[in-house]
N, C-alpha and C positions, 0 to 999 in steps of 0.2 A: 590539666590546669588547676592549679592550686589557687583557692579564692577565698574571700572573707565577705562574710555577711555583715551589712552595716546598717544600722538603725538610728536615727538621731531624732532628737524633739527641738523644736524651736518655738514652742508656746509662750517663752518668757520674753521674745523678742518682738520689736514692733513690726507692723506689717510691711513696710518698706524693707526693713532688713531680711525678714522671711523671704521676701521676693527676690530680693537681691542675692541671697545664698542659693535660691532653687536657679535662678538664671545662671549663676557661675558654676554651679555642678553640672546640671543637665543642659544647659544652652537654650536658645529661644530662637523665634523667628522674629526678624525686625522688619517691619513692613513702613515704606515710605511713599509719599504722593498718593495718598487714599489708597494703599494697595496696590500701586502699579508696579511698584519695585519691591522684592521680596528677598532679604539676604537671611542666611543661616548664620547665626552666631553660635559658636560651639563653646562647650563648658568642658571643666576638667576631666568628665567622665569620658569623653569622647576620644581621649589620648589612649584609652585602655579598654580591654575588654570588658564589657559591664552589662548586667542585666537590672532594669528597674522593676521590682517588686512591687512597690507601692509609692504613694507621695513620698516619705520619708523613709523607704528601705530600698536598699540596692545590693547587688552582689558584684564586687570588683575583683579583677586578680590581684594576687599580692603584689606584684611588682609596682603597682601604682598606689597601695594602702598608705604608704608613707606621707604621700603628697596630699592625700584626701584627709588623713588625720590631721596634719598639720594645719589645713585649711579650716577645718571644722574647729580645732582648739583657738586657732588665733581668733574666729569670729565667735567664740565662747558658746558654741552649739554642744549641748550634751547628747 
């Protein structure tokens, strides 16, 4: 499998924008009714084979790279 190592920085963005980018990329657990119900919200990386190396670094297969690159560029993440 051919893959791409992606590292990005989001320090110039506000906290809410950083959180939104992380949720959109990696997904998150949505809890309602005081944790009685738990829903898994999938992110962009769930559609492709990937390995999360650290908070801002991941490895993704090449066929998903273009969508991830467009997502990061659209949100002005370097």
